[in-house]
C-alpha positions in Angstrom: 8.0 23.5 5.4 8.3 23.2 1.7 6.3 20.1 0.5 6.8 19.2 -3.2 4.7 16.3 -4.4 4.0 14.1 -7.7 0.4 13.4 -8.0 -0.4 10.4 -10.1 -4.3 9.8 -10.4 -3.9 6.6 -12.5 -7.2 4.7 -14.0 -10.8 3.8 -12.7 -11.5 5.5 -9.4 -8.0 6.9 -9.1 -8.7 10.4 -9.9 -11.5 10.9 -7.8 -9.9 9.3 -4.7 -6.8 11.2 -5.4 -8.6 14.6 -5.6 -10.2 14.1 -2.0 -6.7 13.2 -0.6 -4.8 16.0 -2.4 -7.9 18.2 -0.9 -7.2 17.1 2.7 -3.4 17.3 2.1 -4.0 21.1 1.0 -6.3 21.7 4.1 -3.4 20.3 6.4 -0.5 22.0 4.7 -2.5 25.5 5.1 -3.5 24.6 8.7 0.2 23.9 9.7 1.6 26.7 7.5 3.7 24.5 4.9 4.1 25.5 1.6 2.5 23.0 -0.8 3.6 22.4 -4.3 2.3 19.4 -6.9 2.2 18.6 -10.4 0.1 15.8 -12.0 1.7 12.8 -14.0 0.5 10.1 -16.3 0.5 6.6 -15.4 -1.2 3.2 -16.2 -3.9 2.8 -18.6 -4.5 6.6 -19.2 -0.7 6.9 -19.9 -0.8 4.2 -22.5 -4.0 5.7 -24.2 -2.2 9.1 -24.5 1.3 8.7 -24.9 1.6 4.5 -25.6 3.5 3.6 -22.4 2.3 3.0 -18.6 5.1 4.8 -16.9 6.3 7.5 -19.4 9.8 9.2 -18.6 8.4 12.6 -18.1 6.3 10.9 -15.0 9.5 9.3 -14.0 11.4 12.6 -14.2 8.5 14.3 -12.1 8.9 11.8 -9.4 12.4 11.8 -9.2 12.4 15.5 -8.6 9.6 15.5 -5.9 9.6 14.8 -2.2 6.9 12.4 -2.1 4.4 11.1 -4.7 0.6 10.5 -4.1 -0.8 7.7 -6.3 -4.1 6.3 -7.0 -4.6 3.0 -8.9 -3.6 1.3 -11.9 -5.8 -1.0 -14.0 -8.4 -1.2 -17.0 -10.6 -4.1 -17.9 -9.9 -3.7 -21.7 -6.4 -4.9 -20.8 -7.3 -7.6 -18.3 -9.5 -9.3 -20.7 -6.6 -9.3 -23.5 -4.0 -11.7 -22.3 -2.0 -11.0 -25.5 -1.7 -7.4 -24.9 2.0 -6.3 -25.1 1.7 -3.3 -23.2 -0.1 -3.5 -19.7 -1.0 -0.7 -17.1 0.6 -3.0 -14.7 3.7 -2.7 -16.2 3.9 0.7 -15.5 3.6 0.1 -11.6 6.4 -2.3 -11.7 8.4 -0.1 -13.9 7.9 2.7 -11.3 8.9 0.5 -8.5 12.0 -0.6 -10.1 13.0 2.8 -11.4 12.4 4.7 -8.2 13.9 1.8 -6.0 10.8 1.1 -4.2 12.0 -1.6 -2.2 9.5 -2.0 0.8 5.9 -1.6 1.0 4.5 -0.8 4.4 0.9 -1.9 5.1 -1.0 -1.2 8.5 -3.7 -3.2 9.6 -5.7 -1.1 11.9 -9.0 -2.0 13.0 -11.7 0.6 13.5 -13.9 0.1 16.7 -17.0 1.3 15.0 -16.7 -1.0 12.2 -15.9 -4.3 14.0 -19.3 -5.8 12.9 -18.2 -5.2 9.1 -15.3 -7.7 9.4 -16.0 -11.1 8.2 -14.2 -12.4 11.3 -15.8 -12.7 14.8 -15.4 -9.4 16.7 -13.6 -11.2 19.5 -10.9 -12.3 17.0 -10.1 -8.8 15.3 -10.9 -6.6 18.2 -7.3 -5.3 18.9 -5.8 -6.5 16.0 -2.9 -4.1 15.0 -0.2 -5.3 12.7 2.1 -3.9 9.8 3.2 -6.1 6.9 6.2 -5.2 5.1 6.5 -6.6 1.7 9.9 -6.7 -0.4 8.7 -5.0 -3.6 11.7 -4.9 -6.3 13.0 -8.6 -6.3 11.4 -12.2 -6.4 9.3 -14.0 -9.0 7.9 -10.7 -10.4 11.2 -9.3 -11.5 13.3 -12.3 -12.0 14.8 -13.3 -15.3 14.4 -15.3 -17.6 11.0 -15.1 -17.8 8.4 -15.6 -20.6 7.2 -18.5 -22.9 8.7 -21.0 -25.0 8.4 -20.5 -28.9 5.9 -23.2 -29.4 3.7 -21.1 -26.7 2.9 -24.1 -24.7 5.4 -23.5 -21.8 5.7 -20.5 -19.7 8.3 -19.8 -16.9 9.0 -17.2 -14.1 12.2 -17.0 -12.3 12.4 -16.1 -8.5 15.8 -14.3 -7.5 16.8 -12.7 -4.5 20.4 -11.2 -3.6 21.7 -11.1 -0.1 21.7 -6.9 -0.3 17.9 -7.2 -1.1 17.1 -9.4 1.8 19.2 -7.6 4.7 17.8 -4.2 3.4 14.1 -5.4 3.9 15.1 -7.2 7.2 16.6 -4.2 8.7 13.7 -2.1 8.0 11.4 -5.2 9.6 13.7 -5.2 12.7 13.4 -1.4 13.1 9.7 -1.3 12.6 9.5 -4.1 15.6 11.5 -2.1 17.7 9.4 0.8 17.5 6.1 -1.3 18.1 5.7 -4.3 20.6 9.1 -5.7 19.6 8.1 -8.8 17.6 9.0 -9.8 14.1 7.6 -12.6 11.9 9.8 -13.7 9.0 7.3 -15.3 6.4 8.9 -17.6 4.0 8.7 -21.3 2.3 12.0 -22.4 3.6 10.9 -26.1 3.6 10.7 -26.1 -0.6 12.4 -22.8 -1.7 16.3 -21.9 -2.0 15.4 -18.3 -2.1 13.4 -18.7 1.3 16.2 -20.5 2.8 18.5 -17.7 2.1 15.8 -15.2 3.8 15.9 -17.4 7.0 19.7 -17.8 7.0 20.2 -13.8 6.8 17.4 -13.4 9.4 19.3 -15.6 11.7 22.6 -13.9 11.1 21.0 -10.3 11.8 18.9 -11.3 14.8 21.9 -11.0 17.3 22.0 -7.1 16.3 18.5 -6.9 17.9 18.4 -8.6 20.9 15.2 -6.9 22.2 13.3 -8.4 19.3 11.4 -11.7 19.5 11.7 -13.4 16.1 9.8 -16.1 14.9 9.7 -17.8 11.5 6.7 -19.0 9.8 5.9 -20.7 6.5 3.6 -18.8 4.2 0.8 -21.4 4.1 0.7 -21.2 7.9 1.0 -17.5 8.1 -2.2 -17.4 5.7 -4.3 -19.6 8.4 -3.2 -17.8 11.3 -3.9 -14.2 10.1 -7.4 -15.5 9.9 -7.6 -17.6 12.9 -5.3 -15.2 15.3 -4.8 -11.7 13.6 -4.0 -10.2 16.9 -0.8 -12.3 17.6 1.1 -10.4 14.8 3.0 -7.3 15.4 5.4 -6.8 12.2 5.5 -9.3 9.6 8.2 -9.3 6.8 8.3 -11.2 3.5 9.0 -11.5 0.0 7.3 -9.9 -3.1 5.0 -12.5 -4.1 3.9 -13.7 -0.7 3.5 -10.1 0.7 1.2 -9.3 -2.2 -1.1 -12.3 -1.4 -1.0 -12.0 2.6 -1.5 -8.3 2.6 -4.7 -8.6 0.4 -5.8 -11.3 2.7 -5.1 -9.2 5.8 -6.9 -6.2 4.1 -10.5 -7.8 4.2 -10.4 -8.0 8.1 -10.9 -4.6 8.6 -14.1 -4.7 6.6 -13.5 -2.9 3.7 -10.5 -2.5 1.3 -11.5 1.2 1.0 -9.8 1.9 4.5 -6.4 0.7 4.4 -3.2 2.9 3.0 0.1 2.0 2.0 3.5 3.6 1.7 6.2 2.1 -0.6 9.6 3.3 0.5 12.1 4.3 -1.9 15.9 4.7 -2.4 15.0 8.0 -4.5 11.7 9.0 -3.3 8.7 7.3 -1.8 5.2 6.6 -3.1 1.8 6.6 -0.9 -1.2 4.7 -2.3 -4.1 2.8 -1.1 -4.0 -0.6 -1.3 -7.2 -1.5 -3.4 -7.4 -1.6 -7.3 -8.9 0.8 -9.8 -12.3 -0.3 -9.2 -13.5 0.5 -12.8 -17.2 -0.3 -12.3 -17.5 2.9 -10.0 -15.4 5.4 -12.1 -16.9 8.4 -12.4 -19.7 7.8 -10.1 -18.5 9.4 -7.3 -19.2 6.4 -5.0 -15.6 5.1 -4.1 -14.3 5.4 -0.4 -11.6 8.0 -0.6 -10.3 7.2 3.2 -7.5 4.6 2.1 -6.1 7.4 -0.1 -6.7 10.0 2.6 -4.8 7.8 5.2 -2.2 7.2 2.5 -1.8 11.1 2.5 -1.4 10.8 6.3 1.4 8.3 5.9 3.0 10.8 3.4 3.1 13.4 6.1 4.7 11.3 8.6 7.1 8.9 6.4 8.1 11.5 3.7 8.3 14.6 5.7 8.5 13.6 9.3 5.4 15.6 10.2 3.6 13.5 13.0 1.1 15.9 14.3 -0.2 16.5 10.8 -0.7 12.6 10.2 -2.4 12.3 13.6 -4.9 15.1 12.7 -5.8 13.2 9.3 -6.2 10.0 10.9 -8.4 11.4 13.6 -10.5 12.9 11.2 -11.0 9.8 9.4 -11.7 7.9 12.6 -14.3 10.4 13.6 -16.1 10.6 10.3 -16.6 6.7 10.4 -17.7 7.1 14.0 -20.3 9.5 13.0 -21.4 7.3 10.0 -20.3 9.6 7.5 -19.3 6.7 5.1 -19.6 5.5 1.6 -21.9 2.8 0.4 -19.4 0.0 0.9 -19.8 0.7 4.8 -23.1 2.4 5.0 -25.3 -0.9 5.0 -28.9 0.2 5.3 -27.9 3.7 6.5 -27.2 6.7 4.5 -24.2 6.4 2.2 -22.0 9.3 1.4 -20.4 10.4 -1.8 -16.8 10.2 -2.3 -16.6 14.0 -2.4 -18.6 14.2 0.6 -16.2 12.3 2.7 -13.4 14.5 1.4 -15.5 17.8 2.4 -16.2 16.4 5.9 -12.7 15.4 6.6 -11.5 18.9 5.3 -13.8 20.6 7.5 -13.1 18.5 10.7 -9.2 19.6 9.7 -10.2 23.1 9.7 -12.0 23.2 12.9 -9.7 21.1 15.2 
């Protein structure tokens, strides 16, 4: 099979972790006889520095002409610390989502048995936790207009907007995912306060009869935030709007014990993007210490969701899980044990793939 991917390393640790994921992708393609082609593109702060914009048209065309996008991270402190900056790396991420039609972000939360002690929650709470959060990605307050600041600079405003089409599309995906798992879907909203949330709930109620085998529940976002911590094992598939999903998925991510372990897929109308959930971690950039596993596991999601190559995806996941079992981990997980470098993790996973 021909695998044509765009590679966007981005900022901070992005180039290092993407290098390892690409190394693993090459190994899997070679082992299973796939023809892999890839091309690099600029995005984020590095793109601003080189061409003046965070998501250049050349990069967009590269993504549009690819079957999938393997993405690193965006963000740079020089922009974070300048609230008056008119061009920001994060604008590139929003532009990519909008222009590629990346309407759904899929974030699985899986607990590694060997890392239960790394979770900030008690073992009995997290052992067996396994749920997926589906976040709407191109609507809501991040994209709503009008947005800005009054002329006197003392009043700012953001607008939250959702259409029926946007809501139906993401809920359909939620129902379908639940149907392939434990058949439970939680719709998270704030319908007691927000008009947009009431539309979400109304549409979910309309769609529910089409999926009679799915147990559907509704939960206010503040309650969901509490229950993710109190009872993470109760969730199967969670679907929610853009800003709520942004917050809840970051909250859920720490349950596993490390941000460096969790991948994501952003499902698109034109092409899909596969990326770790963590940020650019600029303090570690260039030091070869960042955990590449979230990006490697994002490559596994790429094989499964972009190319429907489930055996290849399973092998990558098995390699990562075995590496953790054997203590081949970076400093965020090593504790008092030996910490491996970013590249050593990638090399170990490649070796496992080649031998199994």
